[in-house]
N, C-alpha and C positions, 0 to 999 in steps of 0.2 A: 400740168399734171397736179392734181390735188393730193393732200395728205392721205385721203382715203385710198387712193390708188396705190400709194407707196405701202400703206398698211396691208392691203390685200396681197400685194406682191411679196411682202416680207413673210406673211403667214404661209403662203405657198412654199416659199424657199425653206422656211423652218421645217415644215412637215416633210418636204422632200429630203432635207438634210438628215432628218431623223431616220428615214428609211435607208438612205445611203449608209449612215453610220452603222445601222443594224447589219448591212451586208458586209461591212468592212471590219467586223469585230476581230477577225483573224489578223488584220493588218493594224497593229497597235498604233503605229505612227499616224496612219491615215485617219483612224478613228479619233485620236486625240485632237488632231488639227480640225477635223470637221466639227467636233464637239465644241472646241474653242470658238470657232467661227459662229456656230449657232448661238453661243452665249452672247457674243457681241451683237448679233442681230436681234436677240430678245431685248437687250437693253435699249437698242435703237427703237425697237417697236414700242416699248413702254413709254419712251420719251415722246414719241409722236402721238400715242393714244391719249396723252394728257391734254384735255380740251383747253386747259388754262394756258397752254403755250402756243395757241393758234396764232395770236397776234405777233408773237416773237418770231415764229417760223415764217410768217408772211413777210416780215421785215427782211429776213435772210433767205429769200426764195432762191436767189442765184446759187448760193452755197448748197442749199438743199437739193437743187437740181443736179449738182455734181454727184451727190450721194445717190440720187435716183439712177443716174447713168451707170454708176459702178454696181449698184444692186441689180439692175437689169442684166448687166454682163455676167454677174455671178449667177443669176437665174438661168441664163443660157448655158453656162458651164454645168450647173446642176442638172439641167435637162439632158445635156449630152451624156453626162455621167450616168444618169438614171436610165437612159435608153440603153447604154452599154451594159448596164447591170440587169436590165429587164424589169425596172421598177415602173409601176404605173404612175403617170404624171397627173397630179391633181390640177384642176382648173377651177375658175370661178363658176362655170356652168357645168351642169351634170353631163358627163360623156361616158360612152361605153367603149370598150376595147374589144377588138375582134380576137378570138382565140387563135393561137398559133400552134403549129405542129411541135411536138416534143423534140424531135430531132433538130428542127430549125433553131429552137431556143438553145439547145446544147451547143450548136456550132457558133451561134451568136455570142454566147457566154465565153467561149474560148477566145474568140476574137476580142472581147472586151478586156480580158486580162492583159492583153498587149497594149491596149489603148488607154487603160486606166491611169498609168503613171503620168502621161502627158496631161490628162485632164486634171489630176490632182495638183500638178505644178501650176496649171493655169488658175485653179481655184485659190491656191495659196498666194499667188502673186496678186490676184484681185482682192483678196482679204487684207493684204498689207496696204493696198491703196485705200481700201475702205477705212482701215484703222487710222491712217494719216489724216484723211479728210474729216473723219468723224471726230478726231481729237481736236482739230482746229475749230470745227463748228461748235463742239461742246464748250470750248473756252468762251466763244462769243455768246452763246446762249446763256451760260452761267453769268457772264458779265451783265447782260441785259436784264436777267431775272433779278439780280441783286440791285441793279440801278432802279428798277421799277419798285422793289420793296422799300428802298430808301426814300423814294419820292412819296410813296404811300404813307410811310410813317411820319414824314415831315408835314404833309398836307392834311393829316388826320383822316385819310380815307379808310373806311372800314373794310372788313374782309370780303364784302360783296363786290368790291371793285373788280371789273373783268380784266384789268390790265395784266395782273399776274397773281395767281392764287398761291398761298403758302401750302406746300405739299403736306400731306398727312405724315406726322412723325410717329415712329414706333414708341410704344409705352415705355420701353426700357431706356430709349434715348431721352424721353421726357424726364425720367428720374435723374439723369446726370446733366440735363440741360445741353444736349449735343444735337446738332442738326447739320446735314450736308446740303439742304435745300433740294435734294432729289429724293422722291418717294421711294424709288427702287433701291437706291443705296442705303437710305435710312432703314428700310425693311431688312436688307441683308445684314447690316450692322446690328440692328436690334435682335434679330434671330441669333446672331453669333453671341451677343451678350447674354441672352437667355440661356443658351447652351452652356456658356461658361459658368453661369450661376448654378445651373443644375449639377455640373461637374464638381463645382466647389462644395455643394451640399453633400454629394455622394462621398467626396473625399473626407469631409468632416465626420461622416457617419462611420467610415471604416478606419479612421485614425484614432489611436489611443493618445489622448492628450495627457502629457506628463503633469504630475502634481507640482505646481510652481511653489507650493508652500515650503518644500524642502530647500529650494534656492533662497527663498526669503529668510528661512531660519539660519542657513549658513551665513548669509550676509549680515544678519543681526547678531548672531552669537560669535561668529569668527570674522569680524571685519578685516583684520590683518591677514588672515589666511585666505579669505576670498579675494582680497585685493592682490595678494601675491600670485595666486593662481590665474586670475584674470589678466594681470599685466604681463606676466612672464610667458604664459602658454596660450591664452585665447585672444588677447588683444581686443576684446569687446566685452559686452555684458555676459554674465554667466547665463548659459542656456540650460533650461530645465531638461531638455532632451539629452543634452550632453552628459549631465550628471545622472539622469535616470537610466538611460540606455547605454551610457559609457561609450559614446562614439568617438571620444577624444582620449587617447592614451598618450602619456608622456614617457619618453625613454628614461631609464634610470640614470644614465650618464648625464643627460641634460638636466634632470631634476637636481642631482647632486651639485652640478656646477652652479645652478641658479641659487641653491641654498647657501653654498659657500661664499658666493660673491654678494649676497644680499644681507647677511646677518653676521653680527659679532656678539659673542656672549659677554655680558657684563655682570658685575656683582657675583663673581665666581670666587668662593673661598680658596685662598692660596696660602700655603705655608712658606714662611720667610725665616731664615736663620738670623738671629739677633745676637751678635757677638758682644758679650758683656762680661764683667767680672763675675767669678763663680759665686761669690757671696751675694751679689746683686741678683744673680740667676736664681739662687735658692730662695731669696726673698720674693722674687716675682713668681717663682714656681715653674719656670720653663725657659729654655734657651731658644725656643722657637715661638713665633707669634703668627696669628692667622689674619691675613688681610681679606676682609669681606668684600672689597671692591676690585678684585682681580678681573682682568680682561683676557679673553681667549679668542683667537681666530680659529674658525672651524677647520680650516685646512691643516692646521698644525696639531690638532687633537682628534684626528679621525677615528682612532681606536675607541674613543669614549662615546661616540654617537652614531657613527656610520653603520656598524653591524646591528645595533639595536633598532635604528630607524628602518633598515632594510627588512629586518624580521617582522616589523609591523606593517610596512607598506607593500613589500614584495616578498612574502615568506617562501613562495615556491620558486623564487629566482627566475621569473619569466622575463625580466629585463624592462618592465615598464611599470608606471604608477597609475592607478585608477583614481579619478577625482573623488569617488565615494570613500575609498580607503583613506585618502588624504584627509578629508574632513572628519572621518571617524577617529583618526589618531589624535586630532586636535581636541576632541571631546568637548570640554567646556573651558578651554584656555586658549590663549593666543599662540601663534606659531613660534614666536621667539621664546615664550615661556615653556612651550613643549620641548623645544630643542634644549633649553637649559635643564629642564627636568630629566630628560633622557640622559644628558651628560652627567648630571649628579648621580643618577641611579647607576649608570655604568661604572662610575668611579667608586661606588660603594659609600657615598657620602651619607653619614648618619647611621650606618649599620654598626652593630656590636660584633667584635671579633676578639680573639685572643692573640696576644703578641708575646714573643719570646724576649725576655729581658736580655740586654747585651751590655758590654762594657762601654758602649757609646751613650748609654742612658745617663741621666743626671746623677752625678756621684752622690754617695751617702755621706753623712757627716764624717769628719776625720776620725772621730773616736771609734767608729766601727768600720772604717773603710779598709778594704783589702784589695789585692790585685784583681780578683775576679768576684766582685760583689754581687753581680746581678745574674741570677739563675731563675729558672722556672718560667711558667706561662701565666700572664695576667690579663684580665679583662680590660678592653679598651674600645674606643669608638673612633671611626674614621671621621676626621673633621676638615679635610681639605681635598681639593681636586688636583691631581698631578699636572705639572706643566709639561710642555713638549719635551724638554730635556729630561725630565724624570720619567717620561714614557719611552725614552730612547729614540726620539725623533729629531733629526738634524734639519734645521730649516736652511733656506738659501743664504741668509746672512752669515750663519756660522760656517757653512761650507765654503763661502767665498773668502772669508777672512782667515781661514785655517791654513796651516802649512800642508805641504804635500804628504808628509808622514801621517799627520793627523787625519787628513782627508782619506788616505789609504786605509787607515784604521776604521773610519766610518763605514766604508764599503765592506771591509773584512769582518768586522765584529757586528754581525746583524742580530745576534741574540742578546738583547739588553734586558737587564733587570728593571723592574718598576718599583718605585718607592712611594709610600703613602705616609701621610701624617696622621697620627693617632693621639688621642688623649686618654690617659689611664683613668678609669672610672673612680678609683679610690683616692689617688693622689692629685689628679688634675694636671699633671705634667704632660707636655706635648713632646712626642718623640717621632723620629723618622725611621720607618721600618721597611725592610725588603719584603715585597709582596710574595715572592716565591720562596723565601727562606725563613721568614719570621712572623707569618700571619696564618691563622687557621680559624675555622668556625668556633663559636663559643660553646661551652658546656659539653664538649666531647661529641658534638653532632658530626656525623660523617655518613657517607653512602654505605649502606649495608649494615649499619649499626642496629642491633635489636632494641626495642623499647616496648613499654606498656603504657597505655593511656588510662588515666584515672576517670572512673565513672561514679557519680554521686547516686546513692540509693535513696529511695523514698523513706526508709527507716532512719535516715540520718547518717548512716555509715557510708562506706565507699568500697569499690572493688576495682581491680585492675584487669585490663583486657588481656587477651592472649598475646603471645609474642608477635610483634610486628617488625618488619624490616624496612628501614628508610630507603626508598627508591628515588626520592627527589626532594630537594629543599632549596629555599631561596631566602637570603637575609634581606630584611626590609628596613627602611628608615625608621628609627626610633627603638630598635632592639628586638622586634618580633622576627620570628622565623616561620615561614610557611613550609610545613613538612608534609610530604605525601608518603604513605606506606602502602605496600602492595601494588598490584597492577590489576587492570581490568575492573570487573564488577566488585572485587574485594578491596579496591583502593579506597583509602581514607585520607582526606586532606584536612588538616587542622592548623591552627595558629598557636604558637607558644606565647606565654606571657613574658613580658620583658623582666629583666632582673629588678628586684626591689631596690629602689633608690639609686638606679643606675643612670637614668636619663636626666631628669630634673632640669629640663630646658637648657642643657649645656650648649646647644646650637642655637644661634640667633637667626633662625630661618624657618619660621613656622609654616611658610607656604609649601614646604616639601613634606610635611607630615602626611604619611600614607596610611591607609587602613586596608584591612582585608575583610572580605565577606566570609571567610572561613571561620568556623567555630573555634573558640579558645578552649584548650584543654591543658591540664597539668599532665606531665609524663615523667617517667623514670627510665633511664638507660639501664640495660641489663648487662650483667657480667657473663663470664664463661661457664660458671658452675651450675648446671641444670639439676644435678643430684648432689647428695652429701657424700663426701669422701671420708669425713670424720663424723662420728655420731653427734647429732644436735644436743645441746645442753638444755637443762631445765630452765625455763624462763626465757629462752632464746626466741627471737622474733623470726617466724618463718612464713611461708605462703602456702595456702591450701587451694587446690583447684576444684571448682564445682560448676558444672553446666557452662563451661567455656570461660569462666572468669576466675581470677585469683584473688583470694581474700587473705588479709593479714591475720595471723594467728600467733598465739603464745604457747610454747611447749610446756605442758604441765607435768609430764612424766615420760620417761624413756624405758620401754620394756622390750629388750631384745631388738627385734626388727621393727617394732611398732612404737609409735609415740601417741600420747594423748595430748589434746590441744583444746584451747578455748579461743574465743574471739579476742583479738589484741586489745580492743577498747574496753574489755570487761565482759563478764558473763551476761550477755544480753541476747536479743532475739536473732542476732546474726548467725550464731551457731545453729539454732533451730532452722534458720532459712537454708542452711547448707544441706539439710535433709538427712543428716546422720544421727541426730539425737532422737531418742525414743521417749523423751520426757513428755509429760502432759503440758499442753500449751498454757495452762493456768498456773503452772509451777513458777514460783517467784525466783528460784535459782539460788537462794542464799542459805535457807534453813538456819538463819541467825548465826552462821559461822563467819569468822573474819576471812578476807580474801586470801591472806597468806596460808591459812589452814586449808582453804579449799584447794589451793594449788598443791599442797602436800598430799591431800586426799586423792589427787589425780582426777578432778572433775573435768569432763569434756568428752570429745569423740576420739576415735582411734584411726590411725592411718599407718601404712607401711612406709618407712623412710628409706628402706633399701629393698624394693620388691624383687630385684634380681636374685636374691637369696632364695626366693620361693618360685623362681621361674615365671615371674610375671613381668609384663611390660607396661604396666600402668604407673606412670610417674605423676602422681597428683600431689606430691609434697616436694617442695624445693626450698633452698635457702632464700632468704629475703633478697630480692633484686638479683638473684643468681650470683651473689658474691659470698665467698666463704674463705676459710683459712687457706692461705697459700696463694690466693689470687693477686695478680699485679693490678694496681689501681693508681689513680691520681687523687690526691687529697690536699685540702687547703692547709696552709701553714701560717703561723704568727710571724710577722716581719715588721721592721721599721722602714719608714720612707725617708726621703732626703731631708725632711724637717725633724726627724727623730720622733715622729708620731707612730706609735705601734698600732697595728691592725690585728685584732684577735682572730682566732681560728673560726669562730661562728660567723664572722662577717668578711673574712679575707677572700680576695679574688685571686690570690697567688697560689697556683697549684704546682706541686712537685710529685714525682713518681714515688710510690711506696708499695708495701706489701702487707696484706692482712695476716696477723699472727695469732689473733684470738678474737672470740665473739663473746660479748657480755650483754645479754638482753637485746636492746636495740642499738648497741654501739659496737664499733670495731676498734680493736687495739691494733694499730698499724705501726710499721717501722720504716723509717726513711733510711736512705743510704748514709752510712757513717761518714762518707766523704764530705757531707755537707757541714760537718763541724769545723772545717777549715775556714769558713766564713766568719768574720768577726761579729756579724749580726745574728748568727744562728742562735735561737733561744735555748737550744740544748746545751750550750756552753755554760749556762747558768743553772744552779740547782733547781730541782723541781719544787714548786710552791713558793719560790722567791717572788716578792711583790715587784711588779714592773709598772712604771709610770707610762700611761697611755699617751699623755701629752705633758711634756715637761712644764712644771710650774703650776699645774691645775690641781694636783693632789688626787687625781683619779688613778687608781691602781687596780691591777688584776694579778692573780697568781700565775706563775709560769706553769703551763700544763705539760711541758716537755720533760721527759726523763731521758736525756741525751738524744737518742734517735727514735724514741717511742712516744706515742701520744694516743689518747682515746678520743675518737670523733664519732659524731652521729652517723648512722647508716645512710641517711639521705644526703650527706655532704660529699660522699665519694662518687667517683665515676670511673668508667673503664679506662685503662691505660691507653694512651695514644701518643705515638712518637712522631715528632717532626711536623712540618707545616702541611697544610692541605688547601686546595682552592676554596674560595669563599665568595668571590664576586660573581654576580649573575646567578642563573639557575644551574644548580649542580644536579645531574641526573645519572641514574644507572644506565639509561638508554642513550644511544648515540645522539649527538646534538642535531636537532632538526628533523630526525626521522619521524617523530610523531605527527609532523605537519602533513605527511603523505599517507598516513594510516587512517583507515576507517572511511566512512562516508561523511563528507562535510558539505556545507552549503556551497562551497567553492566548486564542488563537482557538478552541481546543478547549473552554476553560472558558466561553466565551460560550454554548455549548449549555446548560450547567447554569444560567447566569445568566438566560437567557431564561425557563426554566421557573420560576425563583424570582421573577422580577420580573413575569411575565405575570399580569394580573388580569382574569379574565373575557374573555380574548382568544380568537380563533379558534385552535384547536390546530393547524390546517393551515398557519397562517402561520409561515414560517421566516425571514423577513427583515424589514427595516424597523425603525424606532425602536420601542422598548418603553417604555411609561410607567413612571416611577419612583414607588414608593409614598412618600407624604409621611409 
């Protein structure tokens, strides 16, 4: 039998198999097996159709004859199965079939359903035999083909040699240099590679490629932070899709553990007690010194960095850290510098405060020393970071080495005070103060305190805003305070100017100098007197309201319930700008009269200083800064320091409670408590006008301004009375802590849409709200 006969038989079997498969579509198993057998027969047919393999097939004619026998037996089984199913059997010659009666076909089909299982088993058994023989023959054919190719390459025989032709290779296999030496297999693999290429192209078209420049910027700007994140959490290169789409979240507990075990803070300012002779202490200026090379373990000072870091990385307390938030917190510094900066800010390092003087302060010279020398509140600056002991934290070493009673005290006394080291701005001495008992914001700033902001006018003058209430403030490094007044659309945020000559590079740490984008304004704190209880005096400085602003004015005359006034800076255009003057704009305003005579003549505009007497509720005249006779205030006093250097009232930072007893132009006559005369340094113990040496031996003297417990001070030097300490570290707000994070529409609300899709695990896609389970 020739190869042509085998090919003809195979074609008949294949066509017949297709017809049988169509009849067995309802039998899934039978259809699959018939389809698999047809596939094997097609491959065998393509192998025999290749005319280049005739010589090799002739060589292995005995093995091919075995295949012919099995194929013929399969053809007989196919024929029997086709007859059972009523399929027309194709032959090499054209033949016609006689029509059968419909009833006979129906009976024959019923009989076929009982006979088909046996026929299928027979076909499956013969297919297994064919596969075994075909596999063995394929190995031999492949070996002969490769041998012929090797001989052809060695002898230089060209491709026209009829021994064995190289099969056509698919174009995609040529690109990768791959060939199986079988045209049919090469065609199948080539088509598969073409399909994969198309699928890859379609995938690229529908995929959003993340911007890799962000990852490159992170690695360039934050090499330490990028290395920390990669080594601790990703274990490979930073992935752009991870950072862009945030597919990798790190639990907060794991993040804190890695931070604490990876970093130690260095160069942390630390206050150290230096026991020395009191004379040497006075010479050096302090009994404490600041060690700029202190070291802190993060686990022992968690209150100083953990809350602040979490508010920056996980403000909504979701329990995980996003990589994008991590790199945003780093901004333009390294991770270690960021941790150090957060610690210093939380400790209040470099901010200005007021401290209550106490008996533990550096004592005054013996000539003026008394049992209770130190009273009042004085301006100071925090210059060190508390240690774990000063924070009230007991570490393992202390707990293991302590006695049972002391250990019991550690567990019982959980409310510890915190002490900070401050440097007085005027004297330079360093003292240790209780944060909860002896520290408060500077200048009388407090939540709810009323103030007015100064606005400069184009005419060269100034005006004060309407009354504003402090709703939030934060003390910043270097002496500035960021103050927010009002809420909502009416809120105003501004920065105060540091005290003059207060900072002067006292801290040797310029890297921590912070700045604010808020505008700087001068401001004044207001007192409790919104109206006059006593009639204003001629020449007294008052404030007049016009169009929502308050202007400084001078009273020129008092006429019953009315006053006449002019602008405080002189008879200029400001009075006309108030809109009350009826004079001509070209009027010079002097008429060649002296200023004193103009005041006596009552030049100016008129306002009611007590409108309630006429049943009016328009209060457009008030005492300057809302302070008047009888109000309790705090005022600066003249005092000596531990070197016997006196600080005058106009530059003093020491404030004591007092009461206004009189008003004279732009000055207040105030009276302090007579009990202050018990102190040996009190200037009221000396006669008024007596010369006082500011610095012994330099010959610089000033006259004593105190008359026992009375003194005259400038109106701008006083401030509202405030008793006791108040919180100053961090953001102080009238709103509950952290509530503002959940109010309004934030960008984080839009990010929740992406987070839900990332965190959802086998959830209903129609669900848009409610809690989403977190993957562990």
